[in-house]
Backbone bond lengths (Angstrom), bond angles and torsions (degrees), N, CA, C in turn:
res aa  C-N    CA-C-N  psi(-1)  N-CA   C-N-CA  omega(-1)  CA-C   N-CA-C  phi
1 M - - - 1.395 - - 1.577 111.07 -
2 Q 1.305 112.68 131.86 1.452 113.44 -178.76 1.529 107.64 -88.11
3 R 1.445 117.94 133.15 1.390 115.52 178.76 1.587 108.43 -106.16
4 T 1.283 114.99 144.92 1.461 122.12 -176.21 1.702 102.69 -120.76
5 I 1.315 106.89 154.99 1.591 114.74 -178.81 1.546 101.65 -129.35
6 R 1.353 107.71 147.78 1.496 116.67 173.68 1.554 104.60 -92.95
7 R 1.381 108.96 -177.94 1.448 116.60 -168.45 1.644 108.57 -68.53
8 D 1.268 115.93 -35.36 1.544 117.58 177.04 1.489 112.78 -54.80
9 E 1.277 115.57 -50.28 1.546 122.62 178.31 1.487 109.78 -62.90
10 L 1.439 118.87 -45.10 1.337 120.71 -177.20 1.644 113.96 -61.20
11 R 1.308 107.80 -35.74 1.584 111.58 177.08 1.571 110.34 -62.30
12 K 1.415 117.90 -36.05 1.352 119.84 179.31 1.526 113.62 -70.67
13 I 1.333 120.27 -31.67 1.377 124.93 178.51 1.554 114.49 -81.62
14 V 1.375 115.75 -41.23 1.363 127.21 -176.94 1.490 109.42 -115.06
15 P 1.346 121.27 106.52 1.520 118.95 -167.64 1.520 102.22 -93.04
16 L 1.339 122.04 65.01 1.477 124.32 177.30 1.507 104.50 -127.10
17 A 1.402 118.83 144.94 1.322 128.19 176.13 1.625 112.01 -54.53
18 D 1.284 115.51 149.05 1.479 120.52 -178.61 1.492 110.03 -58.39
19 S 1.337 115.47 -39.95 1.498 119.19 -177.53 1.521 108.19 -66.73
20 T 1.349 119.58 -37.51 1.465 123.97 178.61 1.502 107.63 -63.83
21 I 1.280 119.22 -49.53 1.389 122.28 -179.02 1.539 117.61 -57.73
22 Y 1.463 110.79 -40.05 1.523 121.23 173.34 1.422 111.91 -66.79
23 E 1.274 118.75 -39.97 1.492 117.53 178.85 1.521 108.88 -68.88
24 M 1.348 117.75 -42.60 1.435 115.25 -178.53 1.511 111.24 -63.25
25 E 1.329 120.99 -41.22 1.452 129.03 175.19 1.541 110.04 -50.80
26 R 1.380 112.54 -52.28 1.445 116.44 176.67 1.538 115.29 -52.79
27 R 1.329 113.75 -43.23 1.439 117.72 179.68 1.454 115.42 -80.64
28 G 1.383 119.96 3.07 1.351 125.23 178.85 1.700 114.08 77.32
29 E 1.255 116.47 20.43 1.467 122.29 -173.20 1.529 108.54 -100.30
30 F 1.300 120.25 0.49 1.430 124.65 -174.03 1.552 110.47 -148.58
31 P 1.217 122.45 145.03 1.477 123.65 179.84 1.481 112.14 -56.92
32 K 1.328 115.75 131.54 1.475 119.71 178.72 1.455 115.96 -73.41
33 R 1.242 114.70 142.52 1.566 118.23 178.47 1.470 106.31 -85.48
34 F 1.359 112.21 162.53 1.380 113.63 174.84 1.618 106.44 -145.54
35 N 1.468 111.49 162.90 1.463 117.21 -174.00 1.492 108.99 -90.07
36 L 1.344 118.23 129.04 1.449 120.38 170.08 1.551 108.16 -84.63
37 T 1.281 111.18 -38.76 1.545 117.27 173.60 1.448 104.19 -134.94
38 A 1.258 115.70 -175.35 1.466 127.90 178.87 1.549 114.02 -61.39
39 R 1.414 110.99 -28.47 1.417 115.98 -176.95 1.488 113.70 -122.04
40 C 1.347 118.56 7.33 1.505 122.76 179.37 1.581 111.66 -119.85
41 V 1.315 114.42 114.50 1.504 122.77 177.61 1.478 106.78 -100.49
42 V 1.290 122.14 134.56 1.393 125.01 176.33 1.621 112.32 -139.60
43 W 1.275 119.55 163.80 1.425 126.92 174.53 1.574 107.43 -122.09
44 D 1.389 111.02 151.04 1.374 115.85 176.43 1.455 112.23 -80.17
45 L 1.355 121.17 121.32 1.472 126.66 -172.27 1.520 112.66 -53.60
46 A 1.385 106.97 -51.82 1.514 112.44 179.95 1.463 115.48 -58.91
47 E 1.354 119.69 -36.21 1.390 116.54 172.59 1.569 116.31 -68.03
48 V 1.286 115.93 -35.73 1.496 119.14 177.70 1.516 110.70 -62.49
49 E 1.432 112.44 -44.67 1.434 119.64 -179.23 1.609 113.98 -62.62
50 A 1.391 107.39 -37.37 1.558 113.08 175.84 1.485 108.10 -68.67
51 W 1.264 124.40 -34.92 1.398 126.08 -178.38 1.561 111.82 -66.98
52 I 1.365 110.12 -37.99 1.510 117.43 175.09 1.532 111.91 -63.78
53 Q 1.288 114.17 -46.50 1.505 120.49 177.24 1.484 108.07 -59.74
54 A 1.212 122.51 -42.85 1.621 124.61 -177.12 1.447 103.19 -66.36
55 R 1.293 128.05 -39.64 1.422 133.38 -174.11 1.609 103.96 -65.51
56 K 1.401 112.68 -48.02 1.497 113.78 172.78 1.402 120.42 -54.15
57 Q 1.350 112.22 -44.24 1.447 116.03 178.75 1.518 114.93 -66.87
58 A 1.369 113.03 -42.16 1.427 113.26 173.45 1.451 118.77 -57.59
59 S 1.361 113.76 -34.39 1.481 118.76 -177.11 1.472 110.13 -70.57
60 L 1.299 118.42 -25.85 1.464 120.88 175.38 1.486 117.08 -71.25
61 Q 1.276 118.60 -18.07 1.448 130.30 173.50 1.527 107.46 -71.00
62 P 1.269 122.02 135.24 1.513 117.65 171.22 1.612 113.22 -74.40
63 A 1.242 106.26 130.83 1.572 112.50 -179.89 1.547 108.47 -60.14
64 P 1.308 115.50 140.94 1.467 116.67 174.66 1.499 110.68 -76.21
65 G 1.360 115.01 139.79 1.426 119.78 -179.57 1.550 112.08 -71.37
66 P 1.287 115.70 166.94 1.556 117.19 -178.05 1.552 105.66 -71.02
67 D 1.387 113.30 153.68 1.438 120.31 175.52 1.472 103.99 -83.11
68 V 1.362 123.01 104.13 1.373 126.54 -175.25 1.569 111.41 -77.29
69 R 1.247 114.21 -10.29 1.611 120.76 173.81 1.501 110.08 -64.55
70 Q 1.320 113.49 -33.11 1.473 118.21 -176.17 1.526 114.44 -86.12
71 R 1.314 121.15 10.84 1.478 123.27 177.27 1.506 109.41 -64.12
72 R 1.245 109.78 146.10 1.533 113.77 176.81 1.499 111.12 -90.41
73 T 1.375 115.76 -39.29 1.416 119.77 177.36 1.581 106.73 -106.71
74 R 1.303 113.98 146.00 1.497 122.52 -178.78 1.534 109.34 47.99
75 P 1.315 123.35 60.79 1.446 124.53 169.73 1.441 111.85 -55.25
76 V 1.323 121.43 148.56 1.358 127.99 177.46 1.585 102.13 -78.30
77 Q 1.401 111.62 135.38 1.445 117.97 -178.91 1.591 103.27 -101.56
78 T 1.285 110.78 139.61 1.434 118.60 176.12 1.524 111.22 -84.60
79 V 1.327 118.68 136.63 1.516 123.75 -173.97 1.549 101.70 -90.20
80 A 1.272 118.67 127.03 1.513 124.30 171.02 1.443 107.47 -76.38
81 A 1.458 112.05 129.48 1.467 122.62 172.21 1.518 111.42 -65.29
82 T 1.280 121.17 130.97 1.416 124.19 175.91 1.483 113.60 -111.77
């Protein structure tokens, strides 16, 4: 059986602002909500939990550093090998 959660429970699981969640949904970075009725919006709990697991896995990967060669001010100079 597929379990759904309403906004109150989603807020307890994912501590993000509603506007952040909606923006992430729009960009396809968060599970989409759907209407059960005209006045009841829910999320699929399994999709939300999978999203959380994916975020955990992504946080274990080291973040790439900035490409310092693209700096506009004080670009890094390469040293010629002699």
